[in-house]
All heavy atoms as TSV, in Angstrom:
chain	resi	resn	atom	element	x	y	z
A	1	MET	N	N	0.444	-5.285	11.957
A	1	MET	CA	C	-0.262	-4.258	12.696
A	1	MET	C	C	-0.118	-4.575	14.121
A	1	MET	O	O	-0.507	-5.563	14.567
A	1	MET	CB	C	-1.689	-4.092	12.148
A	1	MET	CG	C	-2.468	-3.113	12.931
A	1	MET	SD	S	-4.252	-3.012	12.563
A	1	MET	CE	C	-4.214	-2.809	10.790
A	2	LYS	N	N	0.249	-3.563	14.952
A	2	LYS	CA	C	0.138	-3.688	16.444
A	2	LYS	C	C	-1.265	-3.719	16.829
A	2	LYS	O	O	-2.054	-3.076	16.259
A	2	LYS	CB	C	0.839	-2.545	17.060
A	2	LYS	CG	C	2.339	-2.520	17.192
A	2	LYS	CD	C	3.034	-1.365	17.831
A	2	LYS	CE	C	2.301	-0.990	19.117
A	2	LYS	NZ	N	3.045	0.105	19.797
A	3	PRO	N	N	-1.588	-4.511	17.870
A	3	PRO	CA	C	-2.933	-4.655	18.417
A	3	PRO	C	C	-3.390	-3.384	19.096
A	3	PRO	O	O	-4.622	-3.331	19.599
A	3	PRO	CB	C	-2.991	-5.984	19.159
A	3	PRO	CG	C	-1.537	-5.988	19.670
A	3	PRO	CD	C	-0.777	-5.359	18.627
A	4	TYR	N	N	-2.520	-2.460	19.392
A	4	TYR	CA	C	-2.985	-1.267	20.115
A	4	TYR	C	C	-2.049	-0.104	19.849
A	4	TYR	O	O	-0.919	-0.259	19.234
A	4	TYR	CB	C	-2.942	-1.563	21.650
A	4	TYR	CG	C	-1.564	-1.917	22.100
A	4	TYR	CD1	C	-0.746	-0.840	22.621
A	4	TYR	CD2	C	-1.051	-3.178	22.074
A	4	TYR	CE1	C	0.622	-1.151	23.098
A	4	TYR	CE2	C	0.223	-3.522	22.521
A	4	TYR	CZ	C	1.124	-2.437	22.970
A	4	TYR	OH	O	2.298	-2.726	23.375
A	5	ILE	N	N	-2.442	1.030	20.167
A	5	ILE	CA	C	-1.736	2.247	20.164
A	5	ILE	C	C	-1.617	2.686	21.594
A	5	ILE	O	O	-2.654	2.892	22.271
A	5	ILE	CB	C	-2.393	3.457	19.289
A	5	ILE	CG1	C	-2.547	3.027	17.972
A	5	ILE	CG2	C	-1.570	4.766	19.378
A	5	ILE	CD1	C	-3.404	3.971	17.086
A	6	GLU	N	N	-0.390	2.960	22.095
A	6	GLU	CA	C	-0.171	3.287	23.577
A	6	GLU	C	C	-0.779	4.701	23.863
A	6	GLU	O	O	-1.377	4.796	24.956
A	6	GLU	CB	C	1.342	3.296	23.922
A	6	GLU	CG	C	1.845	1.862	23.935
A	6	GLU	CD	C	3.303	1.767	24.370
A	6	GLU	OE1	O	3.680	2.609	25.209
A	6	GLU	OE2	O	3.953	0.940	23.898
A	7	ARG	N	N	-0.597	5.737	23.074
A	7	ARG	CA	C	-1.051	6.982	23.379
A	7	ARG	C	C	-1.940	7.447	22.245
A	7	ARG	O	O	-1.468	8.019	21.263
A	7	ARG	CB	C	0.013	7.981	23.692
A	7	ARG	CG	C	0.838	7.516	24.943
A	7	ARG	CD	C	1.462	8.669	25.612
A	7	ARG	NE	N	0.585	9.783	25.984
A	7	ARG	CZ	C	0.829	11.043	25.691
A	7	ARG	NH1	N	2.017	11.346	25.129
A	7	ARG	NH2	N	-0.018	11.978	26.015
A	8	ALA	N	N	-3.203	7.246	22.289
A	8	ALA	CA	C	-4.161	7.606	21.084
A	8	ALA	C	C	-4.064	9.022	20.827
A	8	ALA	O	O	-4.158	9.367	19.573
A	8	ALA	CB	C	-5.595	7.178	21.567
A	9	SER	N	N	-3.938	9.953	21.728
A	9	SER	CA	C	-3.968	11.441	21.472
A	9	SER	C	C	-2.697	11.768	20.614
A	9	SER	O	O	-2.713	12.844	20.006
A	9	SER	CB	C	-4.072	12.215	22.704
A	9	SER	OG	O	-3.009	11.934	23.532
A	10	ALA	N	N	-1.635	11.050	20.809
A	10	ALA	CA	C	-0.378	11.349	20.118
A	10	ALA	C	C	-0.224	10.772	18.699
A	10	ALA	O	O	0.752	10.924	18.019
A	10	ALA	CB	C	0.751	10.908	20.933
A	11	ALA	N	N	-1.265	9.935	18.425
A	11	ALA	CA	C	-1.226	9.282	17.079
A	11	ALA	C	C	-1.560	9.952	15.869
A	11	ALA	O	O	-1.281	9.618	14.753
A	11	ALA	CB	C	-2.185	8.033	17.140
A	12	GLY	N	N	-1.987	11.248	15.997
A	12	GLY	CA	C	-2.281	12.151	14.881
A	12	GLY	C	C	-3.515	11.688	13.998
A	12	GLY	O	O	-3.432	11.854	12.835
A	13	LEU	N	N	-4.410	10.958	14.661
A	13	LEU	CA	C	-5.590	10.453	13.873
A	13	LEU	C	C	-6.866	11.360	14.066
A	13	LEU	O	O	-6.898	12.080	15.071
A	13	LEU	CB	C	-5.937	9.057	14.376
A	13	LEU	CG	C	-4.780	8.012	14.268
A	13	LEU	CD1	C	-5.280	6.708	14.981
A	13	LEU	CD2	C	-4.561	7.699	12.757
A	14	GLU	N	N	-7.749	11.275	13.105
A	14	GLU	CA	C	-8.985	11.965	13.272
A	14	GLU	C	C	-10.031	11.045	13.833
A	14	GLU	O	O	-10.443	10.087	13.238
A	14	GLU	CB	C	-9.469	12.505	11.870
A	14	GLU	CG	C	-10.720	13.313	11.896
A	14	GLU	CD	C	-11.079	13.871	10.583
A	14	GLU	OE1	O	-10.263	13.977	9.664
A	14	GLU	OE2	O	-12.298	14.067	10.368
A	15	TRP	N	N	-10.328	11.398	15.091
A	15	TRP	CA	C	-11.363	10.481	15.810
A	15	TRP	C	C	-12.749	10.963	15.620
A	15	TRP	O	O	-13.085	12.203	15.573
A	15	TRP	CB	C	-10.925	10.561	17.316
A	15	TRP	CG	C	-9.649	9.917	17.597
A	15	TRP	CD1	C	-8.490	10.631	17.657
A	15	TRP	CD2	C	-9.320	8.579	17.749
A	15	TRP	NE1	N	-7.369	9.778	17.872
A	15	TRP	CE2	C	-7.874	8.496	17.900
A	15	TRP	CE3	C	-10.072	7.403	17.717
A	15	TRP	CZ2	C	-7.361	7.250	18.095
A	15	TRP	CZ3	C	-9.513	6.174	18.024
A	15	TRP	CH2	C	-8.120	6.177	18.142
A	16	VAL	N	N	-13.665	10.027	15.485
A	16	VAL	CA	C	-15.127	10.309	15.191
A	16	VAL	C	C	-15.907	9.560	16.247
A	16	VAL	O	O	-15.652	8.333	16.538
A	16	VAL	CB	C	-15.484	9.827	13.819
A	16	VAL	CG1	C	-16.919	10.025	13.599
A	16	VAL	CG2	C	-14.653	10.540	12.718
A	17	LYS	N	N	-16.905	10.290	16.846
A	17	LYS	CA	C	-17.799	9.658	17.759
A	17	LYS	C	C	-19.177	9.442	16.975
A	17	LYS	O	O	-19.610	10.233	16.153
A	17	LYS	CB	C	-18.025	10.587	18.882
A	17	LYS	CG	C	-18.935	10.102	20.004
A	17	LYS	CD	C	-18.929	10.862	21.215
A	17	LYS	CE	C	-19.317	12.296	21.126
A	17	LYS	NZ	N	-19.514	12.983	22.278
A	18	SER	N	N	-19.857	8.345	17.230
A	18	SER	CA	C	-21.076	7.986	16.645
A	18	SER	C	C	-22.145	9.136	16.884
A	18	SER	O	O	-22.200	9.628	17.888
A	18	SER	CB	C	-21.600	6.639	17.176
A	18	SER	OG	O	-22.917	6.442	16.673
A	19	SER	N	N	-22.925	9.297	15.842
A	19	SER	CA	C	-24.075	10.314	15.985
A	19	SER	C	C	-25.099	9.713	16.900
A	19	SER	O	O	-26.017	10.429	17.422
A	19	SER	CB	C	-24.708	10.556	14.601
A	19	SER	OG	O	-25.229	9.354	14.093
A	20	TYR	N	N	-25.038	8.415	17.231
A	20	TYR	CA	C	-25.981	7.889	18.209
A	20	TYR	C	C	-25.529	8.010	19.689
A	20	TYR	O	O	-26.372	7.770	20.646
A	20	TYR	CB	C	-26.125	6.223	17.954
A	20	TYR	CG	C	-26.875	5.998	16.695
A	20	TYR	CD1	C	-26.158	5.700	15.501
A	20	TYR	CD2	C	-28.216	6.063	16.612
A	20	TYR	CE1	C	-26.757	5.343	14.321
A	20	TYR	CE2	C	-28.824	5.750	15.402
A	20	TYR	CZ	C	-28.117	5.395	14.300
A	20	TYR	OH	O	-28.786	5.107	13.109
A	21	SER	N	N	-24.329	8.530	19.832
A	21	SER	CA	C	-23.888	8.823	21.226
A	21	SER	C	C	-24.662	9.894	21.941
A	21	SER	O	O	-24.928	10.937	21.232
A	21	SER	CB	C	-22.329	9.136	21.164
A	21	SER	OG	O	-21.607	8.002	20.683
A	22	GLY	N	N	-24.856	9.743	23.126
A	22	GLY	CA	C	-25.506	10.750	23.971
A	22	GLY	C	C	-24.447	11.662	24.587
A	22	GLY	O	O	-23.285	11.670	24.121
A	23	ASN	N	N	-24.868	12.487	25.466
A	23	ASN	CA	C	-24.040	13.350	26.246
A	23	ASN	C	C	-23.484	12.874	27.522
A	23	ASN	O	O	-23.049	13.580	28.420
A	23	ASN	CB	C	-24.587	14.657	26.363
A	23	ASN	CG	C	-24.813	15.432	25.049
A	23	ASN	OD1	O	-23.924	15.277	24.176
A	23	ASN	ND2	N	-25.857	16.117	24.864
A	24	ASN	N	N	-23.673	11.502	27.790
A	24	ASN	CA	C	-23.284	10.917	29.058
A	24	ASN	C	C	-21.808	10.641	29.238
A	24	ASN	O	O	-21.347	10.301	30.350
A	24	ASN	CB	C	-24.052	9.724	29.337
A	24	ASN	CG	C	-23.731	8.610	28.299
A	24	ASN	OD1	O	-22.943	8.690	27.588
A	24	ASN	ND2	N	-24.512	7.564	28.440
A	25	GLY	N	N	-20.936	10.912	28.207
A	25	GLY	CA	C	-19.558	10.622	28.181
A	25	GLY	C	C	-19.035	9.226	28.107
A	25	GLY	O	O	-17.879	8.955	28.158
A	26	ASN	N	N	-19.972	8.283	28.000
A	26	ASN	CA	C	-19.643	6.846	27.881
A	26	ASN	C	C	-19.600	6.420	26.331
A	26	ASN	O	O	-20.558	5.659	25.865
A	26	ASN	CB	C	-20.557	5.931	28.589
A	26	ASN	CG	C	-20.448	6.131	30.043
A	26	ASN	OD1	O	-19.397	6.487	30.517
A	26	ASN	ND2	N	-21.712	6.146	30.746
A	27	CYS	N	N	-18.716	6.994	25.618
A	27	CYS	CA	C	-18.597	6.728	24.220
A	27	CYS	C	C	-17.342	6.160	23.742
A	27	CYS	O	O	-16.301	6.213	24.419
A	27	CYS	CB	C	-18.797	8.054	23.506
A	27	CYS	SG	S	-20.191	9.040	23.934
A	28	VAL	N	N	-17.374	5.478	22.624
A	28	VAL	CA	C	-16.282	4.846	21.975
A	28	VAL	C	C	-16.056	5.773	20.689
A	28	VAL	O	O	-16.985	6.087	19.970
A	28	VAL	CB	C	-16.393	3.447	21.556
A	28	VAL	CG1	C	-15.307	2.865	20.753
A	28	VAL	CG2	C	-16.642	2.558	22.787
A	29	GLU	N	N	-14.831	6.080	20.472
A	29	GLU	CA	C	-14.497	6.851	19.190
A	29	GLU	C	C	-13.719	5.916	18.241
A	29	GLU	O	O	-12.989	5.048	18.649
A	29	GLU	CB	C	-13.804	8.084	19.456
A	29	GLU	CG	C	-14.407	9.089	20.364
A	29	GLU	CD	C	-13.606	10.282	20.770
A	29	GLU	OE1	O	-12.436	10.182	20.947
A	29	GLU	OE2	O	-14.306	11.388	20.772
A	30	VAL	N	N	-13.793	6.158	16.985
A	30	VAL	CA	C	-13.184	5.336	15.990
A	30	VAL	C	C	-12.403	6.253	14.991
A	30	VAL	O	O	-12.794	7.359	14.808
A	30	VAL	CB	C	-14.192	4.406	15.214
A	30	VAL	CG1	C	-15.128	5.275	14.344
A	30	VAL	CG2	C	-13.410	3.390	14.290
A	31	ALA	N	N	-11.217	5.792	14.610
A	31	ALA	CA	C	-10.450	6.497	13.550
A	31	ALA	C	C	-9.882	5.486	12.494
A	31	ALA	O	O	-9.750	4.361	12.793
A	31	ALA	CB	C	-9.166	7.149	14.278
A	32	THR	N	N	-9.820	6.073	11.365
A	32	THR	CA	C	-9.219	5.170	10.285
A	32	THR	C	C	-7.702	5.302	10.341
A	32	THR	O	O	-7.146	6.405	10.346
A	32	THR	CB	C	-9.754	5.804	8.880
A	32	THR	OG1	O	-11.153	5.608	8.816
A	32	THR	CG2	C	-9.184	4.916	7.747
A	33	LEU	N	N	-7.012	4.243	10.295
A	33	LEU	CA	C	-5.582	4.254	10.360
A	33	LEU	C	C	-4.995	4.440	8.962
A	33	LEU	O	O	-5.581	3.943	8.000
A	33	LEU	CB	C	-5.159	2.869	10.902
A	33	LEU	CG	C	-5.570	2.544	12.244
A	33	LEU	CD1	C	-5.202	1.047	12.606
A	33	LEU	CD2	C	-4.837	3.450	13.324
A	34	PRO	N	N	-3.815	5.027	8.930
A	34	PRO	CA	C	-3.165	5.172	7.590
A	34	PRO	C	C	-2.801	3.706	7.053
A	34	PRO	O	O	-2.416	2.886	7.802
A	34	PRO	CB	C	-1.755	5.817	7.921
A	34	PRO	CG	C	-2.036	6.458	9.300
A	34	PRO	CD	C	-3.063	5.599	10.042
A	35	GLY	N	N	-3.132	3.481	5.756
A	35	GLY	CA	C	-2.933	2.218	5.172
A	35	GLY	C	C	-4.125	1.220	5.444
A	35	GLY	O	O	-4.044	0.106	5.128
A	36	GLY	N	N	-5.134	1.653	6.117
A	36	GLY	CA	C	-6.335	0.855	6.342
A	36	GLY	C	C	-6.417	0.391	7.795
A	36	GLY	O	O	-5.533	0.625	8.596
A	37	GLY	N	N	-7.511	-0.222	8.097
A	37	GLY	CA	C	-7.707	-0.585	9.474
A	37	GLY	C	C	-8.453	0.560	10.305
A	37	GLY	O	O	-8.615	1.607	9.865
A	38	ARG	N	N	-8.800	0.108	11.519
A	38	ARG	CA	C	-9.413	1.133	12.379
A	38	ARG	C	C	-8.843	1.049	13.826
A	38	ARG	O	O	-8.205	0.071	14.257
A	38	ARG	CB	C	-10.893	0.777	12.574
A	38	ARG	CG	C	-11.784	0.748	11.243
A	38	ARG	CD	C	-11.917	2.097	10.695
A	38	ARG	NE	N	-12.698	2.159	9.545
A	38	ARG	CZ	C	-12.278	1.941	8.272
A	38	ARG	NH1	N	-11.000	1.797	8.101
A	38	ARG	NH2	N	-13.107	2.063	7.204
A	39	ALA	N	N	-8.993	2.108	14.488
A	39	ALA	CA	C	-8.623	2.226	15.931
A	39	ALA	C	C	-9.868	2.666	16.773
A	39	ALA	O	O	-10.626	3.450	16.333
A	39	ALA	CB	C	-7.396	3.226	16.101
A	40	LEU	N	N	-9.960	2.124	17.921
A	40	LEU	CA	C	-11.036	2.425	18.887
A	40	LEU	C	C	-10.483	3.003	20.154
A	40	LEU	O	O	-9.485	2.370	20.627
A	40	LEU	CB	C	-11.838	1.190	19.155
A	40	LEU	CG	C	-12.518	0.576	18.037
A	40	LEU	CD1	C	-13.134	-0.880	18.430
A	40	LEU	CD2	C	-13.648	1.347	17.457
A	41	ARG	N	N	-11.073	4.069	20.737
A	41	ARG	CA	C	-10.556	4.535	22.015
A	41	ARG	C	C	-11.841	4.883	22.884
A	41	ARG	O	O	-12.855	5.190	22.422
A	41	ARG	CB	C	-9.648	5.733	21.873
A	41	ARG	CG	C	-10.274	7.020	21.485
A	41	ARG	CD	C	-9.296	8.130	21.386
A	41	ARG	NE	N	-9.915	9.251	21.020
A	41	ARG	CZ	C	-9.287	10.448	20.833
A	41	ARG	NH1	N	-7.943	10.569	21.050
A	41	ARG	NH2	N	-9.928	11.547	20.442
A	42	ASP	N	N	-11.620	5.010	24.197
A	42	ASP	CA	C	-12.567	5.497	25.048
A	42	ASP	C	C	-12.597	7.042	25.114
A	42	ASP	O	O	-11.554	7.602	25.336
A	42	ASP	CB	C	-12.247	4.915	26.509
A	42	ASP	CG	C	-13.255	5.233	27.569
A	42	ASP	OD1	O	-14.109	6.145	27.343
A	42	ASP	OD2	O	-13.146	4.685	28.694
A	43	SER	N	N	-13.670	7.666	24.843
A	43	SER	CA	C	-13.709	9.066	24.900
A	43	SER	C	C	-13.435	9.770	26.185
A	43	SER	O	O	-13.243	11.053	26.179
A	43	SER	CB	C	-15.103	9.549	24.242
A	43	SER	OG	O	-16.139	9.169	25.151
A	44	LYS	N	N	-13.543	8.973	27.208
A	44	LYS	CA	C	-13.160	9.592	28.566
A	44	LYS	C	C	-11.727	9.570	28.753
A	44	LYS	O	O	-11.191	10.169	29.668
A	44	LYS	CB	C	-13.902	8.764	29.671
A	44	LYS	CG	C	-15.428	8.924	29.783
A	44	LYS	CD	C	-16.047	8.221	30.891
A	44	LYS	CE	C	-15.698	6.753	31.017
A	44	LYS	NZ	N	-16.153	5.836	29.948
A	45	ASN	N	N	-10.928	8.947	27.896
A	45	ASN	CA	C	-9.553	8.704	28.115
A	45	ASN	C	C	-8.838	8.976	26.837
A	45	ASN	O	O	-8.203	8.133	26.125
A	45	ASN	CB	C	-9.192	7.328	28.651
A	45	ASN	CG	C	-7.748	7.244	29.046
A	45	ASN	OD1	O	-6.969	8.157	29.120
A	45	ASN	ND2	N	-7.352	5.960	29.460
A	46	LEU	N	N	-8.781	10.244	26.327
A	46	LEU	CA	C	-8.425	10.598	24.955
A	46	LEU	C	C	-6.849	10.265	24.822
A	46	LEU	O	O	-6.435	10.040	23.783
A	46	LEU	CB	C	-8.626	12.031	24.677
A	46	LEU	CG	C	-10.104	12.529	24.778
A	46	LEU	CD1	C	-10.259	13.997	24.442
A	46	LEU	CD2	C	-10.923	11.600	23.908
A	47	GLY	N	N	-6.036	10.482	25.914
A	47	GLY	CA	C	-4.629	10.174	25.800
A	47	GLY	C	C	-4.255	8.727	26.168
A	47	GLY	O	O	-3.135	8.361	25.932
A	48	GLY	N	N	-5.235	7.861	26.433
A	48	GLY	CA	C	-4.988	6.456	26.841
A	48	GLY	C	C	-4.762	5.631	25.532
A	48	GLY	O	O	-4.555	6.129	24.379
A	49	PRO	N	N	-4.721	4.321	25.676
A	49	PRO	CA	C	-4.464	3.390	24.709
A	49	PRO	C	C	-5.727	3.270	23.753
A	49	PRO	O	O	-6.822	3.744	24.150
A	49	PRO	CB	C	-4.261	2.031	25.415
A	49	PRO	CG	C	-5.061	2.157	26.668
A	49	PRO	CD	C	-4.959	3.633	27.011
A	50	ALA	N	N	-5.405	2.763	22.641
A	50	ALA	CA	C	-6.517	2.523	21.534
A	50	ALA	C	C	-6.275	1.113	21.004
A	50	ALA	O	O	-5.175	0.687	20.744
A	50	ALA	CB	C	-6.510	3.645	20.444
A	51	LEU	N	N	-7.315	0.477	20.711
A	51	LEU	CA	C	-7.363	-0.869	20.178
A	51	LEU	C	C	-7.364	-0.813	18.744
A	51	LEU	O	O	-8.096	0.144	18.149
A	51	LEU	CB	C	-8.582	-1.649	20.690
A	51	LEU	CG	C	-8.855	-3.084	20.081
A	51	LEU	CD1	C	-7.769	-3.965	20.589
A	51	LEU	CD2	C	-10.174	-3.530	20.478
A	52	THR	N	N	-6.393	-1.509	18.006
A	52	THR	CA	C	-6.437	-1.423	16.487
A	52	THR	C	C	-6.811	-2.697	15.905
A	52	THR	O	O	-6.629	-3.760	16.502
A	52	THR	CB	C	-5.003	-1.012	16.024
A	52	THR	OG1	O	-4.068	-1.931	16.407
A	52	THR	CG2	C	-4.606	0.330	16.530
A	53	MET	N	N	-7.398	-2.672	14.738
A	53	MET	CA	C	-7.745	-3.851	14.041
A	53	MET	C	C	-7.870	-3.605	12.519
A	53	MET	O	O	-7.914	-2.453	12.145
A	53	MET	CB	C	-9.067	-4.420	14.596
A	53	MET	CG	C	-10.222	-3.471	14.441
A	53	MET	SD	S	-11.810	-4.075	15.367
A	53	MET	CE	C	-11.250	-3.687	17.027
A	54	SER	N	N	-7.804	-4.687	11.754
A	54	SER	CA	C	-7.942	-4.558	10.332
A	54	SER	C	C	-9.398	-4.043	10.035
A	54	SER	O	O	-10.249	-4.201	10.854
A	54	SER	CB	C	-7.651	-5.910	9.661
A	54	SER	OG	O	-8.671	-6.755	10.035
A	55	THR	N	N	-9.527	-3.635	8.754
A	55	THR	CA	C	-10.833	-3.207	8.310
A	55	THR	C	C	-11.889	-4.463	8.409
A	55	THR	O	O	-12.938	-4.284	8.911
A	55	THR	CB	C	-10.889	-2.686	6.872
A	55	THR	OG1	O	-9.934	-1.549	6.891
A	55	THR	CG2	C	-12.220	-2.221	6.434
A	56	ALA	N	N	-11.427	-5.600	8.069
A	56	ALA	CA	C	-12.154	-6.812	8.043
A	56	ALA	C	C	-12.674	-7.189	9.421
A	56	ALA	O	O	-13.701	-7.531	9.811
A	56	ALA	CB	C	-11.516	-8.007	7.334
A	57	GLY	N	N	-11.594	-7.044	10.440
A	57	GLY	CA	C	-11.761	-7.420	11.801
A	57	GLY	C	C	-12.844	-6.357	12.421
A	57	GLY	O	O	-13.686	-6.777	13.229
A	58	PHE	N	N	-12.731	-5.089	12.051
A	58	PHE	CA	C	-13.595	-4.066	12.587
A	58	PHE	C	C	-15.045	-4.357	12.096
A	58	PHE	O	O	-15.979	-4.326	12.855
A	58	PHE	CB	C	-13.196	-2.704	12.080
A	58	PHE	CG	C	-14.057	-1.526	12.561
A	58	PHE	CD1	C	-14.053	-1.178	13.799
A	58	PHE	CD2	C	-14.983	-0.980	11.651
A	58	PHE	CE1	C	-14.907	-0.152	14.300
A	58	PHE	CE2	C	-15.793	0.044	12.023
A	58	PHE	CZ	C	-15.810	0.451	13.403
A	59	ASN	N	N	-15.218	-4.864	10.828
A	59	ASN	CA	C	-16.462	-5.155	10.261
A	59	ASN	C	C	-17.126	-6.269	10.995
A	59	ASN	O	O	-18.268	-6.379	11.333
A	59	ASN	CB	C	-16.374	-5.438	8.757
A	59	ASN	CG	C	-16.162	-4.170	7.972
A	59	ASN	OD1	O	-16.410	-3.034	8.427
A	59	ASN	ND2	N	-15.602	-4.331	6.815
A	60	VAL	N	N	-16.363	-7.374	11.320
A	60	VAL	CA	C	-16.792	-8.524	12.037
A	60	VAL	C	C	-17.209	-8.041	13.490
A	60	VAL	O	O	-18.225	-8.453	14.029
A	60	VAL	CB	C	-15.856	-9.585	12.156
A	60	VAL	CG1	C	-16.226	-10.632	13.216
A	60	VAL	CG2	C	-15.550	-10.218	10.794
A	61	PHE	N	N	-16.442	-7.165	14.105
A	61	PHE	CA	C	-16.673	-6.610	15.382
A	61	PHE	C	C	-18.067	-5.901	15.430
A	61	PHE	O	O	-18.851	-6.261	16.332
A	61	PHE	CB	C	-15.511	-5.667	15.894
A	61	PHE	CG	C	-15.674	-5.028	17.149
A	61	PHE	CD1	C	-15.723	-5.680	18.345
A	61	PHE	CD2	C	-15.883	-3.609	17.166
A	61	PHE	CE1	C	-15.739	-5.058	19.556
A	61	PHE	CE2	C	-16.049	-2.921	18.390
A	61	PHE	CZ	C	-16.024	-3.701	19.650
A	62	VAL	N	N	-18.225	-5.066	14.635
A	62	VAL	CA	C	-19.500	-4.225	14.446
A	62	VAL	C	C	-20.688	-5.189	14.223
A	62	VAL	O	O	-21.690	-5.112	14.890
A	62	VAL	CB	C	-19.442	-3.219	13.433
A	62	VAL	CG1	C	-20.767	-2.575	13.099
A	62	VAL	CG2	C	-18.372	-2.068	13.793
A	63	ARG	N	N	-20.535	-6.173	13.284
A	63	ARG	CA	C	-21.624	-7.051	13.044
A	63	ARG	C	C	-21.973	-7.865	14.242
A	63	ARG	O	O	-23.069	-8.207	14.619
A	63	ARG	CB	C	-21.279	-8.034	11.907
A	63	ARG	CG	C	-21.475	-7.384	10.557
A	63	ARG	CD	C	-21.419	-8.500	9.424
A	63	ARG	NE	N	-20.310	-9.291	9.427
A	63	ARG	CZ	C	-19.180	-9.037	8.694
A	63	ARG	NH1	N	-19.048	-7.863	8.043
A	63	ARG	NH2	N	-18.219	-9.850	8.732
A	64	SER	N	N	-20.888	-8.248	15.087
A	64	SER	CA	C	-21.170	-9.018	16.333
A	64	SER	C	C	-21.875	-8.313	17.375
A	64	SER	O	O	-22.685	-8.761	18.084
A	64	SER	CB	C	-19.742	-9.499	16.863
A	64	SER	OG	O	-19.134	-10.356	15.992
A	65	ILE	N	N	-21.629	-6.918	17.344
A	65	ILE	CA	C	-22.370	-6.008	18.341
A	65	ILE	C	C	-23.881	-5.948	17.915
A	65	ILE	O	O	-24.677	-6.100	18.704
A	65	ILE	CB	C	-21.697	-4.617	18.383
A	65	ILE	CG1	C	-20.364	-4.760	19.024
A	65	ILE	CG2	C	-22.542	-3.648	19.147
A	65	ILE	CD1	C	-19.476	-3.535	18.958
A	66	VAL	N	N	-24.089	-5.654	16.679
A	66	VAL	CA	C	-25.388	-5.449	16.176
A	66	VAL	C	C	-26.232	-6.708	16.328
A	66	VAL	O	O	-27.403	-6.723	16.667
A	66	VAL	CB	C	-25.267	-5.021	14.676
A	66	VAL	CG1	C	-26.717	-5.086	14.020
A	66	VAL	CG2	C	-24.700	-3.629	14.499
A	67	SER	N	N	-25.627	-7.907	16.132
A	67	SER	CA	C	-26.341	-9.225	16.221
A	67	SER	C	C	-26.539	-9.572	17.720
A	67	SER	O	O	-27.285	-10.592	17.900
A	67	SER	CB	C	-25.671	-10.297	15.411
A	67	SER	OG	O	-24.457	-10.619	16.043
A	68	GLY	N	N	-25.911	-8.995	18.601
A	68	GLY	CA	C	-26.002	-9.353	20.053
A	68	GLY	C	C	-25.006	-10.445	20.388
A	68	GLY	O	O	-25.112	-10.920	21.622
A	69	ASP	N	N	-24.125	-10.873	19.551
A	69	ASP	CA	C	-23.162	-11.977	19.896
A	69	ASP	C	C	-22.244	-11.606	21.058
A	69	ASP	O	O	-21.673	-12.458	21.776
A	69	ASP	CB	C	-22.430	-12.376	18.727
A	69	ASP	CG	C	-23.179	-13.022	17.606
A	69	ASP	OD1	O	-24.260	-13.522	17.880
A	69	ASP	OD2	O	-22.700	-13.141	16.522
A	70	LEU	N	N	-22.057	-10.341	21.357
A	70	LEU	CA	C	-21.150	-9.885	22.384
A	70	LEU	C	C	-21.844	-9.563	23.653
A	70	LEU	O	O	-21.269	-9.102	24.570
A	70	LEU	CB	C	-20.289	-8.758	21.888
A	70	LEU	CG	C	-19.360	-9.019	20.707
A	70	LEU	CD1	C	-18.612	-7.819	20.284
A	70	LEU	CD2	C	-18.465	-10.196	20.862
A	71	ASN	N	N	-23.134	-9.768	23.685
A	71	ASN	CA	C	-23.931	-9.441	24.910
A	71	ASN	C	C	-23.522	-10.401	26.058
A	71	ASN	O	O	-23.218	-11.607	25.784
A	71	ASN	CB	C	-25.441	-9.602	24.697
A	71	ASN	CG	C	-25.962	-8.416	23.866
A	71	ASN	OD1	O	-25.338	-7.417	23.651
A	71	ASN	ND2	N	-27.144	-8.656	23.393
A	72	GLN	N	N	-23.432	-9.944	27.236
A	72	GLN	CA	C	-23.187	-10.782	28.369
A	72	GLN	C	C	-24.416	-11.510	28.765
A	72	GLN	O	O	-25.448	-11.034	28.538
A	72	GLN	CB	C	-22.671	-9.892	29.518
A	72	GLN	CG	C	-21.389	-9.175	29.267
A	72	GLN	CD	C	-20.913	-8.335	30.481
A	72	GLN	OE1	O	-21.460	-8.432	31.512
A	72	GLN	NE2	N	-19.742	-7.724	30.308
A	73	PRO	N	N	-24.174	-12.731	29.315
A	73	PRO	CA	C	-25.275	-13.550	29.728
A	73	PRO	C	C	-26.162	-12.908	30.715
A	73	PRO	O	O	-25.875	-12.133	31.483
A	73	PRO	CB	C	-24.694	-14.867	30.195
A	73	PRO	CG	C	-23.219	-14.610	30.325
A	73	PRO	CD	C	-22.903	-13.365	29.580
C-alpha cells in the first residue's frame, strides 16, 4: 500500500467527517480504502494529498490520539 494518495479528490472515495467536528473548517476526513485500510485528508484541501494506512495502523493512530500519546510537550 502506498503511504499516500496524491490527489484525494480524484481517488473516488467516500469521505466522512467526524460528528464531533465543528464548523471552523479545521477537520480531518477519513475514507475506507478498497481492500481495507483508511485514508485521511485535510477538509480544507479536498484535492490535496491523503495519508493512507492499514486498518490496524489506523486503530493504533486513533488510540494514540485518544490516550494523549501524540500531544506535543
